[in-house]
KEFIMAR-246471 format. One line per 4 residues: number of its first residue (from 0); their letters; for each residue x, y, z of N, C-alpha, C, O. Coordinates in steps of 0.1 Angstrom, whole numbers. Layout:
NUM = A = X,Y,Z,X,Y,Z,X,Y,Z,X,Y,Z; ...
This chain:
0 = MTFL = 17,-105,408,18,-98,395,28,-87,396,30,-81,407; 34,-84,385,43,-72,384,39,-63,373,35,-68,362; 38,-50,376,34,-41,366,45,-32,362,50,-24,370; 50,-32,350,61,-24,345,58,-18,331,50,-24,323
4 = TRSQ = 64,-7,328,63,-1,315,74,-9,307,82,-15,312; 73,-7,293,83,-13,285,97,-8,288,107,-16,288; 99,5,291,112,10,294,117,5,308,129,3,309; 108,3,317,112,-3,330,117,-17,328,127,-22,334
8 = MAEL = 110,-24,320,113,-38,317,127,-39,310,135,-47,313; 129,-30,300,142,-30,293,153,-27,302,164,-32,301; 151,-18,312,161,-15,322,165,-27,330,177,-29,333; 155,-34,335,157,-46,343,165,-57,335,173,-65,340
12 = LQGL = 163,-58,322,169,-68,313,182,-64,307,188,-71,299; 187,-52,310,199,-46,305,211,-55,308,212,-60,319; 219,-58,297,230,-67,299,228,-81,296,237,-90,296; 215,-85,294,211,-99,291,209,-100,276,206,-91,269
16 = DLLP = 211,-113,271,208,-116,257,193,-119,257,188,-128,264; 185,-111,249,171,-114,248,169,-123,236,173,-120,225; 163,-134,238,160,-144,227,147,-139,221,148,-132,211; 136,-143,225,124,-136,219,119,-126,230,120,-128,242
20 = LDEE = 114,-115,225,107,-105,233,94,-101,226,95,-94,216; 83,-107,230,70,-104,224,62,-96,233,61,-98,245; 55,-86,227,46,-78,235,31,-80,230,28,-79,218; 23,-83,239,8,-86,236,1,-74,241,1,-71,253
24 = DEDG = -6,-67,233,-14,-55,236,-27,-55,229,-28,-51,218; -37,-61,236,-50,-62,229,-62,-63,239,-60,-65,251; -73,-61,234,-85,-63,242,-89,-78,242,-87,-85,232; -94,-82,254,-98,-96,255,-108,-98,266,-116,-88,269
28 = HAFT = -109,-110,272,-118,-113,282,-111,-119,294,-101,-126,293; -117,-116,306,-113,-122,318,-125,-128,325,-136,-126,320; -123,-134,336,-134,-140,344,-144,-129,348,-156,-131,349; -139,-117,350,-148,-106,355,-154,-98,343,-161,-89,346
32 = GPKH = -151,-101,331,-156,-94,319,-145,-89,310,-134,-94,310; -148,-79,302,-138,-73,292,-126,-68,300,-126,-63,311; -115,-70,293,-102,-66,299,-92,-62,287,-93,-68,276; -83,-53,290,-73,-49,281,-60,-56,285,-55,-53,296
36 = WHVF = -55,-65,277,-43,-72,281,-31,-65,275,-30,-61,264; -21,-63,284,-8,-58,280,3,-67,287,6,-65,299; 8,-76,280,17,-87,286,30,-87,278,30,-87,265; 41,-89,285,54,-91,278,58,-106,280,57,-111,291
40 = HVLA = 62,-112,270,67,-126,270,82,-125,267,86,-121,256; 90,-128,277,104,-126,276,112,-139,279,109,-146,288; 122,-142,271,131,-152,274,145,-146,273,149,-141,262; 153,-146,284,166,-139,284,176,-148,291,172,-157,299
44 = RQPE = 189,-146,288,199,-153,294,212,-144,295,213,-134,289; 220,-148,305,233,-141,306,241,-144,294,242,-155,289; 248,-133,289,257,-136,277,268,-145,281,273,-146,292; 272,-153,271,283,-163,274,296,-156,274,298,-147,266
48 = APSP = 305,-160,283,319,-154,283,326,-159,271,325,-171,268; 335,-151,265,343,-156,254,352,-167,259,359,-165,269; 353,-177,251,362,-188,255,376,-186,249,377,-180,238; 386,-190,256,400,-188,250,401,-196,237,396,-207,236
52 = ARGL = 409,-191,228,411,-197,215,419,-210,217,429,-211,225; 414,-221,211,420,-234,213,432,-235,204,432,-231,192; 443,-242,209,455,-245,201,464,-233,199,474,-234,192; 461,-221,205,470,-210,203,478,-208,216,473,-209,227
56 = STV = 491,-206,214,500,-204,225,500,-189,229,498,-180,220; 501,-186,242,501,-172,247,516,-168,249,518,-158,256; 526,-176,244,540,-173,247,545,-162,237,556,-158,238
């Protein structure tokens, strides 16, 4: 398990494209009884490098 604050998580993801970023913050149940869930669901990727323009000459 990893325990991070939202600002720590944002720092780790800096420079990436975030697709969805959902934060779950609610009371619920675990095997041991009541629990407060605070979970981040993140999908991120490296930004794509710009591709050179097609059909244009650099002369």
